[in-house]
Backbone as CSV, one residue per row, in Angstrom:
resi,resn,N_x,N_y,N_z,CA_x,CA_y,CA_z,C_x,C_y,C_z
1,UNK,130.190,-91.527,154.082,129.253,-90.893,154.975,128.269,-90.019,154.194
2,UNK,128.766,-89.319,153.161,127.895,-88.485,152.349,126.836,-89.329,151.663
3,UNK,127.193,-90.549,151.270,126.237,-91.440,150.603,125.101,-91.820,151.551
4,UNK,125.414,-92.037,152.818,124.382,-92.395,153.799,123.407,-91.235,153.976
5,UNK,123.953,-90.023,154.125,123.093,-88.845,154.277,122.249,-88.622,153.026
6,UNK,122.830,-88.798,151.878,122.099,-88.641,150.628,120.984,-89.682,150.526
7,UNK,121.271,-90.915,150.906,120.266,-91.979,150.875,119.130,-91.680,151.849
8,UNK,119.464,-91.201,153.036,118.430,-90.839,154.006,117.576,-89.680,153.504
9,UNK,118.200,-88.706,152.906,117.490,-87.555,152.364,116.519,-87.981,151.272
10,UNK,116.961,-88.830,150.372,116.112,-89.332,149.294,114.950,-90.152,149.868
11,UNK,115.220,-90.959,150.882,114.178,-91.762,151.514,113.122,-90.867,152.168
12,UNK,113.561,-89.803,152.830,112.615,-88.881,153.457,111.758,-88.182,152.418
13,UNK,112.351,-87.760,151.330,111.592,-87.116,150.265,110.557,-88.055,149.667
14,UNK,110.918,-89.312,149.496,109.967,-90.263,148.922,108.802,-90.513,149.873
15,UNK,109.046,-90.495,151.193,107.955,-90.648,152.147,106.996,-89.462,152.084
16,UNK,107.519,-88.279,151.918,106.666,-87.102,151.802,105.782,-87.177,150.568
17,UNK,106.277,-87.738,149.505,105.497,-87.856,148.284,104.372,-88.868,148.438
18,UNK,104.545,-89.861,149.305,103.555,-90.919,149.479,102.486,-90.536,150.495
19,UNK,102.829,-89.764,151.513,101.889,-89.403,152.561,100.853,-88.422,152.002
20,UNK,99.546,-88.774,152.071,98.530,-87.854,151.562,98.408,-86.635,152.467
21,UNK,98.121,-85.510,151.876,97.951,-84.305,152.671,96.508,-84.233,153.146
22,UNK,96.311,-83.854,154.377,94.986,-83.715,154.949,94.469,-82.316,154.620
23,UNK,93.305,-82.262,154.006,92.689,-80.976,153.725,92.169,-80.388,155.031
24,UNK,92.296,-79.097,155.162,91.802,-78.431,156.360,90.278,-78.524,156.403
25,UNK,89.729,-78.618,157.598,88.280,-78.640,157.759,87.733,-77.282,157.343
26,UNK,86.749,-77.264,156.430,86.169,-75.976,156.014,85.551,-75.250,157.203
27,UNK,85.628,-73.931,157.177,85.140,-73.116,158.286,83.927,-72.296,157.866
28,UNK,82.971,-72.227,158.782,81.792,-71.386,158.611,81.737,-70.407,159.776
29,UNK,81.058,-69.281,159.566,80.904,-68.275,160.617,79.427,-67.950,160.782
30,UNK,78.925,-68.153,161.978,77.548,-67.792,162.310,77.552,-66.595,163.228
31,UNK,76.562,-65.720,163.034,76.430,-64.537,163.889,74.958,-64.328,164.195
32,UNK,74.684,-64.008,165.446,73.333,-63.620,165.838,73.442,-62.361,166.684
33,UNK,72.606,-61.363,166.335,72.642,-60.085,167.035,73.745,-59.199,166.480
34,UNK,73.944,-58.022,167.056,73.293,-57.506,168.244,71.854,-57.050,168.001
35,UNK,71.507,-56.705,166.772,70.115,-56.378,166.462,69.345,-57.662,166.181
36,UNK,68.358,-57.567,165.330,67.544,-58.724,164.983,68.035,-59.330,163.676
37,UNK,69.300,-59.802,163.704,69.915,-60.410,162.524,70.535,-61.749,162.892
38,UNK,70.530,-62.643,161.916,71.182,-63.937,162.060,71.743,-64.313,160.700
39,UNK,73.011,-64.743,160.669,73.652,-65.089,159.399,74.525,-66.323,159.565
40,UNK,74.734,-67.006,158.453,75.709,-68.085,158.363,76.484,-67.853,157.081
41,UNK,77.817,-67.740,157.202,78.646,-67.399,156.050,79.828,-68.342,155.899
42,UNK,80.270,-68.466,154.666,81.497,-69.188,154.339,82.351,-68.236,153.515
43,UNK,83.535,-67.942,153.999,84.453,-67.008,153.329,83.760,-65.680,153.030
44,UNK,82.940,-65.202,153.964,82.292,-63.905,153.833,81.013,-63.890,153.029
45,UNK,80.642,-65.002,152.391,79.425,-65.059,151.578,78.345,-65.862,152.299
46,UNK,77.099,-65.400,152.199,75.993,-66.113,152.824,75.886,-67.519,152.253
47,UNK,75.608,-68.469,153.136,75.506,-69.870,152.742,74.091,-70.162,152.242
48,UNK,73.990,-70.679,151.013,72.718,-71.152,150.459,72.799,-72.648,150.176
49,UNK,73.994,-73.095,149.758,74.261,-74.515,149.538,75.663,-74.814,150.049
50,UNK,75.852,-76.057,150.477,77.164,-76.502,150.942,77.395,-77.924,150.479
51,UNK,78.642,-78.244,150.231,79.001,-79.623,149.968,78.886,-80.395,151.285
52,UNK,78.322,-81.586,151.225,78.194,-82.417,152.424,79.578,-82.694,152.997
53,UNK,79.649,-82.895,154.306,80.916,-83.220,154.947,81.066,-82.536,156.282
54,UNK,82.279,-82.594,156.799,82.620,-82.079,158.125,83.001,-80.599,158.029
55,UNK,82.468,-79.798,158.971,82.732,-78.361,159.009,83.013,-77.919,160.443
56,UNK,83.780,-76.847,160.557,83.984,-76.159,161.823,83.181,-74.863,161.739
57,UNK,82.293,-74.654,162.709,81.444,-73.461,162.714,81.747,-72.652,163.961
58,UNK,82.157,-71.407,163.763,82.358,-70.495,164.883,81.175,-69.539,164.923
59,UNK,80.462,-69.560,166.038,79.271,-68.725,166.204,79.592,-67.585,167.160
60,UNK,79.289,-66.378,166.723,79.398,-65.193,167.571,77.989,-64.799,167.991
61,UNK,77.684,-65.018,169.248,76.375,-64.673,169.811,76.539,-63.314,170.480
62,UNK,75.954,-62.296,169.864,76.208,-60.914,170.277,75.069,-60.286,171.073
63,UNK,74.099,-61.107,171.496,72.970,-60.555,172.223,72.409,-61.557,173.222
64,UNK,72.063,-61.071,174.399,71.503,-61.949,175.428,70.005,-62.199,175.248
65,UNK,69.405,-61.653,174.200,67.989,-61.947,173.929,67.820,-62.907,172.755
66,UNK,68.945,-63.376,172.185,68.910,-64.278,171.036,69.724,-65.540,171.320
67,UNK,69.511,-66.547,170.487,70.398,-67.700,170.424,70.629,-68.033,168.952
68,UNK,71.618,-68.841,168.682,71.872,-69.353,167.333,71.667,-70.853,167.427
69,UNK,70.615,-71.344,166.752,70.248,-72.752,166.820,70.348,-73.335,165.412
70,UNK,71.198,-74.351,165.247,71.421,-75.029,163.968,70.857,-76.438,164.070
71,UNK,69.931,-76.784,163.172,69.286,-78.099,163.212,69.191,-78.700,161.816
72,UNK,69.167,-80.017,161.792,69.016,-80.792,160.570,69.440,-82.212,160.854
73,UNK,69.393,-83.082,159.858,69.749,-84.482,160.069,71.137,-84.643,160.699
74,UNK,71.174,-85.180,161.921,72.433,-85.415,162.620,73.030,-84.209,163.305
75,UNK,72.346,-83.052,163.264,72.882,-81.820,163.858,71.806,-81.135,164.691
76,UNK,72.155,-80.780,165.923,71.283,-79.993,166.793,72.179,-79.270,167.793
77,UNK,72.610,-78.069,167.423,73.532,-77.276,168.242,72.916,-75.905,168.483
78,UNK,73.107,-75.372,169.693,72.552,-74.058,169.997,73.384,-73.344,171.052
79,UNK,73.404,-72.017,170.950,73.934,-71.189,172.027,72.772,-70.930,172.987
80,UNK,73.046,-70.294,174.115,71.970,-70.019,175.073,71.341,-68.662,174.801
81,UNK,70.076,-68.548,175.142,69.379,-67.276,174.957,69.927,-66.224,175.904
82,UNK,70.211,-66.557,177.129,70.659,-65.571,178.109,72.114,-65.166,177.999
83,UNK,72.906,-65.933,177.259,74.338,-65.670,177.222,74.800,-65.024,175.928
84,UNK,76.056,-64.632,175.934,76.713,-64.104,174.739,78.098,-64.725,174.679
85,UNK,78.756,-64.519,173.562,80.118,-65.012,173.425,80.331,-65.758,172.132
86,UNK,81.441,-66.444,172.081,81.851,-67.158,170.877,82.008,-68.633,171.206
87,UNK,81.522,-69.495,170.310,81.630,-70.934,170.479,81.970,-71.549,169.127
88,UNK,82.708,-72.654,169.142,83.042,-73.359,167.903,82.535,-74.791,167.998
89,UNK,81.808,-75.204,166.974,81.278,-76.557,166.878,81.889,-77.248,165.671
90,UNK,82.038,-78.550,165.746,82.382,-79.361,164.588,81.162,-80.207,164.273
91,UNK,80.672,-80.084,163.034,79.474,-80.810,162.633,79.724,-81.496,161.299
92,UNK,78.918,-82.516,161.022,78.983,-83.200,159.741,77.613,-83.118,159.093
93,UNK,77.576,-82.521,157.901,76.343,-82.386,157.140,76.207,-83.541,156.163
94,UNK,75.004,-84.100,156.097,74.729,-85.219,155.206,74.342,-84.709,153.819
95,UNK,74.626,-85.514,152.822,74.371,-85.154,151.427,72.872,-85.132,151.125
96,UNK,72.450,-84.099,150.378,71.074,-84.006,149.908,70.058,-83.646,150.974
97,UNK,70.483,-82.964,152.013,69.596,-82.623,153.127,69.458,-81.115,153.268
98,UNK,68.435,-80.695,154.021,68.219,-79.287,154.327,68.513,-79.052,155.799
99,UNK,69.262,-78.006,156.084,69.596,-77.610,157.445,69.063,-76.197,157.672
100,UNK,68.657,-75.932,158.902,68.074,-74.638,159.250,68.820,-74.041,160.443
101,UNK,68.872,-72.716,160.468,69.396,-72.010,161.634,68.415,-70.912,161.985
102,UNK,68.262,-70.670,163.276,67.292,-69.685,163.721,67.620,-69.202,165.116
103,UNK,66.982,-68.099,165.471,66.953,-67.632,166.848,65.635,-68.164,167.400
104,UNK,65.693,-69.022,168.387,64.462,-69.657,168.886,63.393,-68.668,169.348
105,UNK,63.717,-67.618,170.128,62.659,-66.694,170.551,62.049,-65.886,169.395
106,UNK,62.773,-65.760,168.290,62.306,-64.940,167.160,62.361,-65.729,165.844
107,UNK,62.045,-67.004,165.914,62.212,-67.913,164.768,61.366,-67.541,163.563
108,UNK,60.269,-66.818,163.769,59.405,-66.484,162.632,60.070,-65.529,161.647
109,UNK,61.037,-64.718,162.118,61.695,-63.779,161.200,63.217,-63.807,161.285
110,UNK,63.792,-64.470,162.268,65.249,-64.586,162.347,65.624,-66.039,162.058
111,UNK,65.784,-66.343,160.761,66.042,-67.727,160.372,66.698,-67.779,159.002
112,UNK,67.221,-68.929,158.696,67.801,-69.189,157.384,67.902,-70.685,157.175
113,UNK,68.209,-71.070,155.949,68.374,-72.491,155.651,69.342,-72.662,154.492
114,UNK,69.872,-73.879,154.376,70.730,-74.209,153.257,70.574,-75.679,152.946
115,UNK,70.917,-76.029,151.720,70.856,-77.416,151.276,72.260,-77.922,151.005
116,UNK,72.438,-79.226,151.170,73.735,-79.831,150.905,73.680,-80.651,149.623
117,UNK,74.819,-80.793,149.003,74.919,-81.595,147.766,76.072,-82.554,147.862
């Protein structure tokens, strides 16, 4: 009986070694407001470049006079101008492209961009 349990244990361990581990989806944090500020960060640092691929973005919209609008190839996501709150989007950024984020009512000075590689 011990041999059967040992064989099963070894078989389970070998399956774990063969199964690839899934990397967690990278997370970004966007914030707009409460003043006239808009940011996009990864691990607390402002985003200037990102590796292409799938990301989870949590946006904190802290003002009812702003929105957070993210646009670029294959991406067009926005919060509402009249609302506030938190929303999470899953997006895929294409390689070698430029993406922009802005507050639509104040786009001339509340904006940012990043490039993918």
